[in-house]
N, C-alpha and C positions, 0 to 999 in steps of 0.2 A: 749516224746521223748526232749530230750537237747542236744543242740549244742553249746558246746564251743569254740570260735575263738580266736586264739591267734593275738592281734593287737600290741603287744608291740614295734615290728619293724616299724610299721607304722608312721614314724615320720614326713613324706615329700613326693610331688610328686605322682607317681602313687600307692604306698603303700597306701597312705590316699586315694586317689581318688577311688579305688577299694573297701575298707572297706565302705566308704561313700555310693556308690551306692549300695552295698550289703544290706545294712540298709534300704536304701531308697526303694528298690523294693523287700522286702520279700513277697513271694507269701501267701495266705492263705494256712493254714495246722495246725494239732495240735503238735506245736514243739514250744520250748522257745530257744532263743540265749542267753547266757551269754559272753560277749565279755571282754576279758583280756586287759587291757588299761594300757599303761606307764604314769605316772605322768604327763609327757610332752605333752600327747595327750589327757588326760582324758578330758579337757574341750570341745574340738571340736567334739569328740563322745559321750558327755554326752547328746547332742542335740537331740540324736536318741532314748533316753530311753523310753519306752512304755510299754504296758501290755505284748508284745512279747519278748522286748530286755531289759536286764539287763547289768549292768556293774561292773567289779572287777578290782579293781587298785590294781597292784602290785608294791607297793612303793620299796621295796628292790631290785626289777629286775630294776627298772628304773633307778638306780644309775650309772652303768656303762656296757657294754658289758659282763665283767666277772660276776657282780651280775646278770646279766640277765641268763647266761650260769648255774651258781649255782643254781639259784631259779626255772629253768626249769627241772634240774637235780633231786632236793630234795623236791621242794615245790610243784610243779605241780601235780606229782602223786597223793599226798595226796588232792590236791584241786579238782582232777578229781572224785575221790574215794567218797569224801564227799559231792560232789554236785550232785551225782547220774546221772553222765553224761553218754550220748549214743556215742556221737560221738565227737572226738575233733580234730579241722581243724586249721593248722598252714598255713595260705596261703605265707607266707613269705619265705617258700622252705625248714626250715630246721626244723628235726623232730629226734633231738637226746635225747629225754625225753624216759623213759621206760614207755610206755602207759599201764596201768592196761589191764589184760587178755580179761574183757567183754567191753573193750571201742574200737570202730572202731576210727582207726587213718587215718588222711587224709591231705594232703600236695598240694603243686601247683610249678609250674616252672613259674618265672616271671622275671628273670634275665638272659639274655643268656651271658653277659659279661665272666663269670667263665668258658664256654663250647668254646670261641672263641679264640684260641691261636694267631690268626694275629690281631685280636682287643686288646688283653692285651699287645701285644708287642708295642702299641702306647703309653703306659704310659712308666714313665722312668724306666730303668732296676731296680735300686735302690730306690723303692718307697712304701709306707704303700699301697698303692691303687693296685699296680700290685701284692704285695705279699696275700692282702686279696682276690683279684679274684682268684689266684691260690689256695689257700686254700679252697674258698668256692666251687671250683668243687669238691672236696672229699667230703665236708660236705654235699653237694646237692646230690650227688651219694649214699651216705650212707643213707640219710634220705629217698630217694625214695625206697631203698631196705629195709629199715625198716616199711615203709607206708602201709596201707591196700589200701589206694585209693590215686591217684594222679590226678590232674586237670591241663592238658595242655590248654595253650590259643591260639596255633596256632599247624597247623599239622608239620612245619617246627621244631618247639622246641621240639616234642614228637620225630621226625625222629633221631636230634641229641643224645637225651638220651638213643634212642633204640639201638645206635652203641655200648653203655655201657652196656645195661640191654636190651637183646633181647627179652626177655618175658614181657616186660614192657606192651604190648597191653593187658594184661588179668587183669590188675589192674588199668587202667588209660582210661580218657577220654578227647577229645578236646572240650572247650567250649570257643570261643573268647569274648573278652571282647565285652561291647555294646558300644552305644553312647548317651551322653545325650541327652535330648529333649531340652535343652537351645541353642544347637548349631543347630536345624532345625528350632526352634520357635521365636529364639530372632530378633526383630525388631528393636532394638536400633541403633544408629548411633555411632561409636568411634571418639572421639575429637582429631583429627589427629594435629600433631605437624605442626606448619605454613607453613615447608618447603615441606610437602608433600600435594599431592591433591588424592582426592578419584579415585580409578580406574586407578592410573598412578605410581603404585610402586609394584614391587615384594616382597613377604612377607615370610620370613624362622623364623618359630616359635619353638624353642626348646631350652635346656638348653644349655650352650657352654661348649662343652666336646670333647675329641678327637676323639670320633667314631662319631660325629656328622658333621664332615668334613666341619665347617665353613670356615676354612681358604681355602680350594679348591674351595669354593663356590664365596668365594672374589677374588680369582685368577680368577674366570671364569668372575667376573664384571669388572676386570682388561682389558680383553681381549674383551669384549665388547664394551669398551669405545673406542677402538681403530676403531671400525666400527659407531663411532658416537652414541651409543645405548643411548636414552633419560630416560629410567626408571630407579631409584634409586632400591637399594636392601634394606629392611628394615630386619636388625635381631631383635628377641625379645627372651628373657629367660635368665635365671641368670646364672652367671659366677661360675663354677667351676674348684678348683686346679689352676694351671699356665696357662694352656690353655686359660681361658677365657681373661687373660692380654695380651696372645700372640694375640689373634683374634683383639683386640682393637690396640694393636702395629702395626699390618700387615696393618690395614686400613690407619693408618698414612704413613707408609712407602711407602704404593701404592699410596698415595695422593689420595685417594678416601673418603675424609671425606664427600663430597657433594653428593657422588655417592652411599656408604654405610653407613648406620645410624642405630647405636645401639640404642634402645630405652630401654633396661634393662627390667627387670621383669614386665609384665603387670598382674593385676589381672586376675584369672582364669574367672570371670564372665564377663569381659570385651573383651575376645578371640572371641566371637562368632561375635560381631561387627566388631572387626579388622579384622578378617577373610573375612569377606563381604566388606571391603572397599579396598581391595586390586586388583590388576589387574590379578595377577597369584600367586599360593603358589608353595614352594618349601620345599621339604623333603628329606634331603641327608644323613639320618642316616644309618650304615652299619651294626647296631647289635639291634637286637628287639626280643622280645617274639611276642608279639602284640603290633604293632605300633600306640596308640591311638592317637597321633597327627595327625598321618595321616588320621585315621578316622574322627577327627574333621575337617580336611582340607577339606574333602570329601563333607561334608554337606555344605559348603559355596557356591556352584554353581561357582565356577571358576576352571580355569584350574590348573591341579595339575601337577607339574614335580617331580619326585620321583627317590629315589636309587632304583637300579635295582638287589640289594641284597634280598634275602629271609630273612625274610618271607613278605618283601613290595610286591611281585608281588601276593602272597598269598591273600593278602586282596585288593589290588588295582584294579586287574584284568586288563580288557583293557579298564578302565575308566582313566586312567592317562598315562602320557608320561614317559619313564624310561630312566635314564641315570647312568653311572657308577660315585658313589659319589666322588671318587679320580681322575677323569678325567676332568680337569676343560674346556679343549678345547670340550669335547662331551658335557656339560652344556650348554657352549655358543652355540654351534650350534644347540642345539636343542631348545633352547630359540628363535633364530633368524627365525628358519624353522617355529616354531608356531606362531612368530608376522607375518608372510607371509602368514598364514592360518588363516582369522579371523572365518571363517565357522568351521574350526575344534576347535577353542578354543570355540566358543558357543557348539558345540555338547560334547565336553569333560565337558564343565560345567554342562550340563543337566545330563551326564552319571555319573558323580561322586555323584551329589546330589541323583539320583536313587539309587545307590550302598550303599550311607550312609543310605537310609532309611533300609536297610538289617540289620545295626547291632545295636540291642536295648536291653539295659539294662534289661528289664523286662524279655525277654526271658534268657538271661545271667544267671542273678540270679535265676530264676525258674529252669532251667536245674541243676545248681549247688546245690541248696537246694535238689533238689530230686534224684541227685546223692549222696548227702552224707547222706541221711536217710534211702534210699532204700537198700534192701539187707543187712540186720542187722547183719548176722554173719560174722565174720572176713575172710577175702580173704584167700583163700587155695595157693596163689602164695609163692614158696619159699622164704623166705627174706634172 
């Protein structure tokens, strides 16, 4: 049994994290993995080569998105035939290649932005990103219709696609992402900046982007200052597009330089100890397939204050406090209420940790591989 996995688009963030965890947690079994890599991520994934995993670098596909499209149209089918492949898995969500008849095709949905018109409108009307997201919706839907199998990472994301493809249940499965053990077992301490003290700041880790609502969280901190709230907000994450600069500018405009501190990007390996150094954790995203950062925050044994937009409640259940991410007043009120209830903070901390234990990468990857290699015959669902 040979499985080819397309990692050409896994150039940063969640895409890389998913592939890395897949390679780290492969279950026992009589199968081989061939990972198609980009020249830009070859070095990263080469670390995981072993008797079960080999790598194939697609040099021409690495030059540009156009080169990748052409390679997947004309070279990939030939590669699959010559490699005696049984399953082709494209976790990036795009399946436009004409897959040879005897090969099972599988893809996944890991980006909800193309399906969320409300969130797409937060980007400038005339912009590359907004056009790209509009186009991706059609590409994704076409890919799901062409694929034999689809992996969803939340019930919510599956329900949205079901509105477009009513019989999607017949050829799909829901397998949530897992949580890396380092977030549960890390015992290191984070070297905090001198203006911060352990257990005396609120922390929001996520990329700075329009659907992450950092501006509204900053507005909430301005409201909190009117009541003399003592704890600062710490923002962590890389900046994307103009929004990141706008967030930094808003901090200055609100005169919150000492109350809202932007640390920039923090190395992934240092996040577990940073989470545990905080007083409480915030997650204000309004568009996710599976909120990986929320799962990480649950593991810190700290109270989590979270967006009430799906699929966050699907994953946070009753272990977190919810708020509307675009209502600064509601966030401020939830924080004040929480601070007045130390026993609730303690209870939520324990609930969050207990819930984090249920998200396991070993389980996630075992279910995924079993789903890919079982039922060797092509799906009978009409494409």
